C-alpha positions as CSV (number, residue, x, y, z in Angstrom):
1,M,-18.0,-14.4,-11.7
2,K,-16.2,-14.2,-7.9
3,R,-16.8,-18.3,-8.5
4,L,-15.5,-18.9,-11.5
5,L,-12.5,-17.3,-10.3
6,L,-12.5,-20.1,-7.5
7,I,-12.6,-22.8,-9.4
8,L,-9.8,-21.1,-12.0
9,I,-7.2,-20.4,-9.2
10,V,-8.5,-24.5,-7.5
11,V,-7.2,-25.4,-11.3
12,L,-4.6,-24.2,-11.5
13,T,-3.0,-24.7,-8.4
14,S,-4.2,-28.2,-8.8
15,G,-2.6,-28.7,-12.1
16,C,0.8,-26.2,-10.8
17,A,0.8,-28.8,-7.1
18,S,0.6,-32.3,-9.6
19,T,3.5,-30.9,-11.7
20,F,5.3,-30.4,-9.0
21,R,5.6,-33.2,-6.6
22,L,6.3,-35.4,-10.1
23,N,8.6,-33.4,-11.3
24,S,12.0,-33.9,-9.2
25,E,14.4,-30.6,-10.5
26,H,12.2,-28.9,-7.9
27,H,12.7,-30.2,-4.8
28,E,15.8,-28.4,-4.7
29,M,13.2,-25.6,-3.4
30,F,12.8,-27.1,0.6
31,S,16.4,-29.2,0.3
32,S,19.6,-28.9,-1.3
33,A,20.0,-30.9,-4.5
34,L,21.4,-34.9,-4.0
35,S,25.5,-34.5,-4.3
36,D,26.9,-36.3,-7.7
37,K,27.9,-39.0,-4.9
38,E,24.2,-39.7,-3.8
39,K,22.9,-39.9,-7.3
40,N,25.8,-42.5,-8.1
41,D,24.9,-44.4,-4.9
42,W,21.4,-45.4,-5.8
43,K,22.9,-45.9,-9.8
44,I,25.5,-48.2,-8.4
45,L,23.0,-50.4,-5.9
46,T,20.8,-50.6,-8.9
47,G,21.4,-54.0,-9.9
48,K,22.0,-58.0,-8.5
49,W,24.0,-58.6,-5.9
50,Y,25.3,-62.0,-4.0
51,G,26.0,-62.9,0.1
52,H,25.8,-65.6,2.3
53,S,26.3,-65.3,6.3
54,T,26.6,-68.4,8.7
55,L,23.0,-67.8,11.7
56,N,23.7,-67.6,15.0
57,N,21.9,-71.2,15.2
58,G,24.2,-72.0,12.6
59,L,22.3,-72.2,9.8
60,K,23.6,-71.0,6.2
61,R,21.9,-68.3,4.3
62,E,22.5,-67.1,1.4
63,W,20.6,-64.9,-1.1
64,I,20.6,-62.4,-4.1
65,I,19.3,-59.0,-4.2
66,D,17.6,-57.3,-6.9
67,R,17.4,-53.5,-7.1
68,T,15.6,-51.8,-9.5
69,N,16.0,-48.2,-10.1
70,D,12.2,-47.6,-9.5
71,G,12.6,-48.5,-5.5
72,Y,11.6,-52.5,-5.4
73,Y,13.8,-55.1,-4.9
74,S,13.2,-59.0,-4.4
75,V,15.5,-61.0,-2.2
76,E,15.4,-64.5,-2.8
77,F,16.8,-66.4,0.5
78,R,18.6,-69.8,0.4
79,T,18.4,-71.5,3.9
80,I,20.3,-75.0,4.1
81,D,19.6,-76.9,7.7
82,K,21.6,-78.6,10.2
83,D,19.8,-81.7,8.7
84,R,21.1,-80.3,4.6
85,T,17.0,-79.1,4.4
86,V,16.9,-76.8,2.0
87,N,13.8,-73.5,2.4
88,K,13.7,-70.7,-0.2
89,Q,12.3,-67.5,1.0
90,I,11.1,-64.3,-2.1
91,E,10.7,-61.2,0.1
92,N,9.7,-58.0,-2.0
93,G,9.8,-54.3,-0.9
94,E,11.1,-50.5,-1.6
95,W,14.3,-49.2,-1.2
96,G,16.5,-46.4,-0.5
97,V,19.4,-44.0,0.5
98,S,19.6,-41.3,2.1
99,G,23.3,-39.2,2.9
100,N,24.9,-42.7,4.7
101,V,21.6,-44.6,5.0
102,Y,20.3,-47.7,3.6
103,F,16.7,-48.7,4.7
104,T,14.3,-51.3,3.3
105,I,10.7,-51.7,3.5
106,F,9.0,-54.9,3.4
107,K,5.6,-55.1,1.2
108,S,5.4,-59.0,0.9
109,F,6.7,-62.3,0.8
110,V,6.5,-65.4,-1.3
111,I,6.1,-69.3,0.0
112,D,6.4,-72.2,-2.2
113,G,5.2,-70.1,-4.9
114,S,2.1,-68.7,-1.8
115,E,2.4,-64.4,-2.2
116,D,1.7,-62.7,1.9
117,I,1.2,-59.1,2.2
118,S,3.1,-57.4,5.1
119,D,1.4,-55.6,7.7
120,S,2.2,-52.3,6.3
121,T,1.4,-50.9,10.1
122,D,4.6,-53.0,11.4
123,P,7.3,-51.0,12.1
124,Y,9.4,-54.1,11.8
125,N,9.1,-54.1,8.4
126,R,11.5,-51.3,8.1
127,D,14.9,-51.4,8.3
128,A,17.5,-48.4,8.9
129,Y,21.6,-49.8,7.7
130,K,24.8,-47.3,7.7
131,I,26.2,-47.7,4.3
132,L,30.0,-48.9,5.6
133,K,31.4,-49.4,2.2
134,L,29.8,-48.9,-1.5
135,N,31.6,-49.5,-4.5
136,D,30.2,-51.2,-7.5
137,K,31.4,-54.5,-6.5
138,T,31.1,-54.7,-3.1
139,F,28.2,-53.1,-0.5
140,E,28.7,-53.6,3.1
141,Y,26.7,-52.6,6.2
142,K,25.5,-52.5,9.1
143,H,22.1,-52.8,10.6
144,F,21.7,-49.9,13.2
145,R,19.5,-51.6,15.2
146,T,20.6,-55.1,15.6
147,G,23.9,-53.8,14.9
148,E,24.4,-57.1,12.1
149,K,26.8,-56.8,9.4
150,F,26.7,-57.5,6.0
151,R,28.3,-58.2,3.3
152,V,27.3,-58.3,-0.8
153,I,29.0,-58.5,-3.8
154,K,27.8,-57.1,-7.6
155,V,26.8,-59.8,-9.7
156,D,26.0,-60.8,-12.8
157,S,21.9,-60.1,-13.7
158,T,21.8,-64.3,-14.8
159,F,23.5,-65.2,-11.8
160,K,21.0,-67.4,-9.5
161,L,21.5,-69.6,-6.6
162,K,22.0,-73.4,-6.6
């Protein structure tokens, strides 16, 4: 009888734990609920955003980042060398927002159709940024470690790099 009761307790608590982890409504027991602003920031950041910059070595870079509602991103980079050679790379990973912090976790990249997985033990593959400005048209953010600032604008889902 004790064994049956123990099995029943394990099964019931395991089921509850699984349901608990999957149901975000119960997270308020451990931390405060997300504010409407935090929920809205997540919605705003999903979709396609375009940015461009000049790198320290004078190269020009532009990119489109496409963030999905489930926390994944894909960013296509296009870098133009001084001799006008165009290099393309696609980076994939996970993204998120917590308060005024935007973060990414680099998972893989694709060059010339070949995908390479990143080293998940390398802290270099995780980046955190301070959100400087965020609305439905503009996102400005600053890398905590390097201090580099970025600015991207929201674009239509059909937008592509030329």
